[in-house]
C-alpha positions in Angstrom: -23.8 -6.6 -12.5 -26.5 -5.0 -10.3 -27.9 -1.5 -10.3 -29.3 0.8 -7.7 -31.2 4.0 -8.5 -32.3 5.5 -5.2 -34.3 8.7 -5.3 -32.0 11.8 -5.0 -32.3 13.4 -1.6 -31.5 16.9 -0.5 -28.4 17.0 1.8 -29.3 18.4 5.2 -26.7 19.6 7.6 -26.3 17.8 10.9 -26.5 20.1 13.9 -22.8 19.9 14.6 -21.7 20.9 11.1 -22.4 24.6 11.8 -19.7 26.8 13.2 -16.9 25.2 15.1 -18.3 21.7 14.3 -16.4 21.7 11.1 -13.2 21.3 13.0 -14.5 18.2 14.6 -15.8 17.0 11.3 -12.3 17.3 9.8 -10.8 15.5 12.8 -13.3 12.6 12.2 -12.5 12.4 8.5 -8.7 12.7 9.1 -8.8 10.1 11.9 -10.4 7.6 9.6 -7.8 8.2 6.9 -5.0 7.8 9.4 -6.4 4.6 10.7 -6.6 3.1 7.2 -3.3 4.4 6.0 -1.2 3.4 9.0 -2.6 -0.2 8.9 0.1 -1.3 6.5 3.2 -0.1 8.3 1.8 -0.7 11.9 1.4 -4.4 10.9 4.8 -4.5 9.2 6.6 -3.9 12.4 4.7 -6.8 14.0 5.5 -9.3 11.2 8.3 -11.3 12.9 6.1 -11.7 16.0 3.1 -12.7 13.9 5.3 -15.2 12.0 6.3 -16.9 15.2 2.9 -16.8 16.9 0.9 -18.2 14.0 3.6 -20.3 12.4 3.9 -18.5 9.0 6.7 -19.3 6.7 8.7 -16.3 5.5 7.1 -16.5 2.0 3.5 -17.0 3.2 4.0 -14.1 5.7 3.7 -11.7 2.7 0.0 -12.5 2.7 -0.4 -10.6 5.9 0.4 -7.5 3.9 -1.2 -8.6 0.6 -4.5 -9.8 1.9 -5.2 -6.2 3.1 -3.8 -4.3 0.1 -5.3 -6.5 -2.6 -8.9 -6.1 -1.3 -8.3 -2.5 -0.5 -6.9 -1.6 -3.9 -9.2 -3.9 -5.8 -12.4 -2.5 -4.3 -11.3 1.2 -3.8 -13.1 2.5 -6.8 -16.3 0.5 -6.0 -16.2 2.0 -2.5 -16.2 5.5 -3.9 -19.0 4.7 -6.3 -21.1 3.3 -3.4 -20.8 6.6 -1.5 -22.1 8.5 -4.5 -25.1 6.2 -5.0 -26.1 5.3 -1.4 -25.0 8.5 0.5 -21.4 9.1 1.6 -22.0 9.4 5.3 -23.8 6.1 5.7 -21.3 4.3 3.5 -18.5 5.9 5.4 -19.9 4.7 8.7 -20.4 1.2 7.3 -16.8 1.0 6.1 -15.5 2.2 9.5 -17.6 -0.3 11.3 -16.5 -3.2 9.0 -12.9 -2.1 9.5 -13.3 -2.2 13.3 -15.0 -5.6 13.2 -12.2 -7.0 11.0 -9.5 -5.5 13.3 -11.1 -7.2 16.3 -11.3 -10.5 14.6 -7.7 -10.2 13.4 -6.5 -9.5 16.9 -8.3 -12.5 18.2 -7.0 -14.9 15.5 -5.6 -18.2 16.6 -4.4 -19.4 13.2 -2.9 -18.0 10.0 -6.1 -18.6 8.0 -8.2 -16.6 10.5 -5.7 -13.7 10.4 -5.6 -13.6 6.6 -9.4 -13.6 6.4 -9.6 -10.8 8.9 -6.9 -8.8 7.0 -8.9 -9.2 3.7 -12.0 -8.0 5.4 -10.1 -5.0 6.8 -9.2 -4.2 3.2 -12.8 -4.2 2.2 -13.7 -1.9 5.1 -10.8 0.4 4.1 -11.8 0.4 0.5 -15.3 1.6 1.5 -14.2 4.1 4.1 -11.2 5.8 2.5 -12.7 7.2 -0.7 -15.9 8.3 1.0 -13.8 10.1 3.7 -12.1 12.1 0.9 -15.4 12.8 -0.8 -17.0 13.9 2.5 -14.6 16.9 2.5 -16.4 18.2 -0.6 -19.8 18.0 1.0 -18.7 19.3 4.4 -16.5 22.2 3.5 -17.3 25.1 1.3 -15.3 25.5 -1.9 -12.3 27.8 -1.7 -9.8 28.4 1.2 -11.8 26.3 3.7 -11.9 23.2 1.5 -8.3 23.6 0.4 -7.2 23.7 4.0 -9.2 20.5 4.7 -7.6 18.8 1.7 -4.2 19.9 3.0 -4.9 18.2 6.4 -6.1 15.1 4.6 -3.0 14.9 2.4 -0.7 15.5 5.4 -2.4 12.7 7.4 -2.1 10.4 4.3 1.6 11.2 3.9 2.4 10.9 7.6 0.4 7.8 8.4 3.2 5.5 7.4 5.6 7.1 9.8 3.1 7.1 12.7 2.3 3.4 12.0 6.0 2.5 12.2 6.4 4.1 15.6 3.0 3.0 17.0 3.6 -0.5 15.8 6.9 -0.7 17.6 5.4 0.7 20.9 2.4 -1.6 20.8 4.3 -4.8 20.0 7.1 -4.1 22.6 4.9 -2.8 25.4 1.8 -5.0 24.9 1.5 -7.7 22.2 1.4 -8.0 18.4 -2.4 -8.3 18.6 -2.7 -4.7 19.7 -1.6 -3.4 16.2 -5.1 -4.6 15.2 -7.0 -4.0 18.5 -6.0 -0.4 18.5 -8.3 0.3 15.5 -11.4 -0.7 17.5 -11.6 2.3 20.0 -10.5 4.7 17.3 -13.3 3.5 15.0 -15.8 3.6 17.9 -15.1 7.3 18.5 -15.4 8.0 14.7 -18.8 6.2 14.6 -20.1 8.2 17.6 -19.0 11.6 16.2 -20.0 11.1 12.6 -23.8 11.5 12.9 -23.3 14.6 15.0 -20.8 16.5 12.9 -21.0 15.3 9.3 -24.0 15.8 7.1 -25.3 13.3 4.6 -24.7 13.8 0.9 -27.1 13.7 -2.0 -27.6 10.3 -3.6 -26.8 10.1 -7.3 -28.4 7.4 -9.5 -25.9 4.9 -10.9 -24.8 1.3 -11.3 -22.6 -0.9 -9.2 -20.0 -2.6 -11.4 -19.8 -5.5 -9.0 -18.7 -8.0 -11.6 -15.9 -5.8 -12.8 -14.7 -5.3 -9.2 -14.9 -9.0 -8.3 -13.1 -10.2 -11.5 -10.3 -7.7 -11.1 -9.8 -8.4 -7.4 -10.0 -12.2 -7.7 -7.8 -12.1 -10.7 -5.1 -10.2 -8.8 -5.5 -12.6 -5.8 -5.0 -15.6 -8.1 -1.9 -13.9 -9.7 -0.3 -13.1 -6.3 -1.1 -16.6 -5.0 0.6 -18.1 -8.0 3.8 -16.2 -7.3 3.8 -17.0 -3.6 2.9 -20.6 -4.2 5.8 -20.8 -6.7 8.2 -19.5 -4.0 7.1 -22.4 -1.8 6.4 -25.3 -4.1 8.1 -24.4 -7.4 6.9 -23.4 -10.9 5.7 -26.9 -11.9 3.3 -27.3 -9.0 -0.3 -27.9 -10.2 -1.8 -25.2 -7.9 0.9 -22.7 -9.1 0.0 -23.3 -12.8 -3.8 -23.4 -12.0 -3.5 -20.0 -10.2 -1.8 -18.3 -13.1 -4.4 -19.8 -15.5 -7.3 -18.6 -13.3 -5.6 -15.1 -13.2 -5.4 -14.9 -17.0 -9.1 -15.9 -17.3 -10.3 -13.5 -14.6 -8.3 -10.5 -15.7 -9.2 -11.0 -19.4 -12.9 -11.2 -18.3 -12.4 -8.0 -16.3 -11.1 -6.1 -19.3 -13.9 -7.3 -21.5 -16.5 -6.4 -18.8 -15.1 -2.9 -18.4 -15.0 -2.2 -22.2 -18.8 -2.9 -22.4 -20.0 -1.5 -19.1 -22.0 1.7 -19.1 -20.5 2.8 -15.8 -17.2 0.8 -15.5 -15.5 0.6 -12.1 -12.2 1.2 -14.0 -12.4 3.8 -16.8 -10.1 2.2 -19.3 -10.0 5.3 -21.4 -7.8 6.8 -18.7 -5.0 4.6 -20.2 -5.4 6.2 -23.6 -3.3 9.2 -22.6 0.4 8.1 -22.7 1.4 10.4 -19.7 -1.3 8.9 -17.5 -0.7 5.4 -18.6 3.0 5.9 -17.9 2.2 7.4 -14.5 0.2 4.3 -13.6 2.9 2.0 -14.9 5.5 3.9 -12.8 3.3 3.6 -9.7 3.0 -0.2 -10.2 6.8 -0.5 -10.3 7.6 1.9 -7.5 5.0 0.5 -5.2 6.5 -3.0 -5.7 9.9 -1.5 -4.7 8.7 0.3 -1.5 6.5 -2.6 -0.3 9.5 -4.9 -0.7 11.9 -2.5 1.0 9.8 -2.2 4.1 8.8 -5.9 4.2 12.3 -7.4 3.9 14.2 -4.8 6.0 11.7 -5.3 8.8 12.6 -9.0 8.8 16.3 -8.2 8.6 16.6 -5.6 11.4 14.5 -7.7 13.8 15.7 -11.3 12.9 19.3 -10.7 12.0 20.3 -7.4 13.7 18.0 -8.4 16.7 16.3 -5.0 17.0 13.4 -4.7 19.3 10.1 -3.8 17.7 10.3 -0.2 19.0 13.9 0.2 17.8 12.9 -1.2 14.4 10.0 1.4 14.2 12.5 4.2 15.1 15.0 2.8 12.6 12.5 3.4 9.7 11.5 7.0 10.7 14.4 8.6 8.7 12.8 7.2 5.5 9.6 9.0 6.2 11.4 12.2 7.0 13.4 12.1 3.8 10.3 11.3 1.8 8.8 14.5 3.1 12.0 16.4 2.1 11.9 15.0 -1.4 8.2 15.8 -1.8 8.7 19.3 -0.5 11.6 20.0 -2.9 9.7 18.6 -5.9 6.6 20.7 -5.0 8.6 23.9 -5.0 10.5 23.2 -8.2 7.7 21.5 -10.3 6.4 24.8 -11.8 9.8 25.6 -13.0 11.1 22.3 -14.3 8.0 20.2 -14.7 7.5 16.7 -13.3 9.5 14.6 -15.7 13.0 15.5 -14.3 11.8 14.5 -10.8 10.2 11.3 -12.0 13.4 10.2 -13.7 15.8 11.4 -11.0 13.5 10.0 -8.2 13.3 6.6 -9.8 17.1 6.5 -10.3 17.7 7.4 -6.7 15.3 4.7 -5.5 17.1 2.2 -7.7 20.4 3.3 -6.4 19.3 3.0 -2.8 18.0 -0.5 -3.4 21.1 -1.5 -5.2 23.2 -0.3 -2.3 21.1 -2.5 0.0 22.2 -5.6 -2.0 25.6 -5.4 -0.3 23.9 -6.1 3.1 25.4 -9.1 4.9 25.0 -10.9 8.2 27.7 -8.7 9.8 26.2 -5.4 8.5 25.2 -2.7 10.9 22.3 -0.3 10.8 24.4 2.9 10.6 27.0 1.4 8.2 24.8 -0.5 5.7 21.1 0.3 6.2 20.6 4.0 7.0 22.4 5.4 3.9 20.6 3.4 1.3 17.2 4.1 3.0 17.9 7.9 2.9 18.7 7.7 -0.8 15.7 5.6 -1.5 13.4 7.8 0.5 14.6 11.0 -1.2 13.8 9.5 -4.6 10.4 8.2 -3.5 9.4 11.6 -2.2 10.2 13.2 -5.5 8.1 10.6 -7.3 5.0 10.7 -5.1 4.3 14.4 -5.7 5.1 14.2 -9.5 3.0 11.0 -9.9 0.0 12.5 -8.1 0.1 15.6 -10.2 0.4 13.7 -13.5 -2.4 11.4 -12.6 -5.0 14.3 -12.5 -3.4 16.8 -15.0 -5.5 17.3 -18.0 -8.4 15.3 -16.7 -12.0 16.6 -16.9 -13.3 17.9 -13.6 -15.9 15.1 -13.2 -13.2 12.4 -13.7 -10.5 13.8 -11.3 -11.8 11.5 -8.5 -11.6 8.4 -10.8 -8.1 9.4 -11.9 -6.7 9.9 -8.4 -8.5 6.8 -7.2 -7.0 4.8 -10.0 -3.5 5.9 -8.9 -4.2 4.9 -5.3 -5.6 1.5 -6.4 -2.6 1.0 -8.7 -0.3 1.6 -5.7 -2.0 -1.0 -3.6 -2.3 -3.6 -6.3 1.3 -2.9 -7.6 2.6 -3.3 -4.1 0.8 -6.6 -3.6 1.8 -8.0 -6.9 5.4 -6.7 -6.7 5.8 -8.1 -3.2 4.7 -11.6 -4.4 7.3 -11.5 -7.1 10.0 -10.4 -4.7 8.9 -13.2 -2.3 9.3 -15.7 -5.1 12.9 -14.4 -5.8 13.5 -14.5 -2.0 12.2 -18.1 -1.8 14.4 -19.4 -4.6 17.5 -17.7 -3.4 16.9 -18.9 0.2 16.5 -22.5 -0.9 19.7 -22.4 -2.9 21.6 -20.8 0.1 20.1 -23.3 2.5 21.4 -26.2 0.3 24.9 -24.6 0.6 24.6 -24.0 4.4 23.3 -27.4 5.5 26.7 -29.3 4.8 28.6 -26.5 6.6 26.2 -26.7 9.6 26.4 -30.5 9.8 30.2 -30.3 9.7 30.2 -28.0 12.8 27.0 -29.0 14.6 26.9 -30.8 18.0 24.9 -34.0 18.4 22.0 -32.1 20.0 21.9 -29.6 17.1 21.8 -32.4 14.5 18.9 -34.1 16.3 17.0 -30.8 16.4 17.7 -30.2 12.7 16.4 -33.7 11.8 13.2 -33.0 13.8 12.4 -29.5 12.5 14.3 -29.1 9.3 15.3 -25.6 10.4 18.9 -24.3 10.6 19.9 -22.5 13.9 21.7 -19.2 13.9 24.1 -18.1 12.5 23.4 -20.4 9.5 19.8 -19.4 9.3 20.8 -15.7 9.3 22.9 -16.4 6.3 20.0 -18.0 4.5 17.6 -15.2 5.3 20.2 -12.5 4.3 20.9 -14.2 1.0 17.2 -14.3 0.1 16.7 -10.7 1.1 19.6 -9.4 -0.9 18.3 -11.3 -4.0 14.9 -9.7 -3.4 16.6 -6.2 -3.3 18.1 -6.9 -6.7 14.7 -7.5 -8.1 13.3 -4.4 -6.3 16.1 -2.3 -7.8 15.0 -3.6 -11.3 11.5 -2.5 -10.6 12.7 1.0 -9.7 14.9 1.1 -12.9 11.8 0.1 -14.9 10.0 3.1 -13.5 13.0 5.3 -14.6 12.8 3.9 -18.1 9.1 4.6 -18.3 9.6 8.2 -17.1 12.3 8.7 -19.6 10.7 7.1 -22.7 6.9 7.4 -22.1 6.3 10.6 -20.1 6.2 13.6 -22.4 5.3 16.8 -20.6 6.9 20.2 -20.3 6.5 22.9 -17.6 4.3 24.8 -20.1 2.1 21.8 -20.6 1.7 21.5 -16.8 0.7 25.1 -16.5 -1.9 24.7 -19.3 -3.4 21.6 -17.6 -3.7 23.6 -14.4 -4.9 26.8 -16.0 -1.9 28.8 -14.7 0.8 30.9 -16.4 4.1 29.2 -16.9 7.1 30.7 -15.3 8.4 33.5 -17.5 5.2 33.4 -19.6 
């Protein structure tokens, strides 16, 4: 663990922060958040093309998502702490520059290893830039209506980034190349870096400690755990590297908990978990993030590889999910003061589980309108209800000086839960796919031509339609597990969360309806 205690400095406004410059400052901050948020979905649409270009297996392809989200989620709280200690503007600019460099390297990648290294570096840049972007709102905009509007824009960009990424990813892959889903970040980051010194002022530095050891042990522990699951999907549970990864994960994560318990300024304030509502909220986010990451990952493969959708059509196919998430979130926001968050947490999780369960009936002859759209809408409605409720519960009743840590923890939990959950789903997918392949090979050999048999002996790969059946079987098995994750969230909401509308009003310092 290292420490840094710079001398506090007085924040001075940059020339452009006066008057209309605040509008440009908000545009800069929101652009950074948009760039970081959409980087998951924009890459998702390109996954089938990345798989073919760099020779990923379907199970190892999950690392293209997880390499980013693991480092992003694991280092998110450390990034926020760095901004407080070193100055938010300079840390923000460093994070944006690192993100741009990693995006450039990723777009230039010629092998799977190079791409995964670049994606991990992107996650580090995002973990530095994103929390400082949010914190810069507090130092750039005055408290009250001005700051509230800025937070509203920031939240809208965060919520809409996924939808924008789906559409942008489809356009870039179809009209240009999959590499442009990474290259596109470079000019955006360059404009942000040019505008930041002119329109955003530096913040005061606050003495503090960097909990580097805590951040590293938690991130490496989760990487080892995710690697263990993905390795098991490829090589089985008795593979020495699989067992070694799980062993390393146990050691690293145990060390992390011990470090955090004795650290003066822990990167993860473990006392946050002492409150049952907050602990339940984090547990629900872990489960629901696993469900939503899995839904997007496997449906992207299905609609492009089995239904033969183009990248642009695939991006458009997912837009209804984003729209319904917004509807669910808006409904929950309006009714929360009257009913409290628990009914929406339970109902939302049940709806998400129902949508995923419906997707398990998907087959090789399914159509988008007949088998995909309906389940996605049900799932999206439930997730929208949950996102608002979980965000509110994460910060309710928290001391003012810890609200940033509480919300940051929820965000980190989402990223880590998505990575870990996706690795488990990939393991289920891999097992089901191998079993289905064992059934399909004799059927293929009984109907194949001599040329097809020769190609199969050379590559070991089944041609269509047999390969479609193998892929679909694995995907439907993964959806069963994803539905179980969503049901687990519903159980947590039902049994762990204990909050009434009057409690919520007390947390927020407002008068309950009818009070």
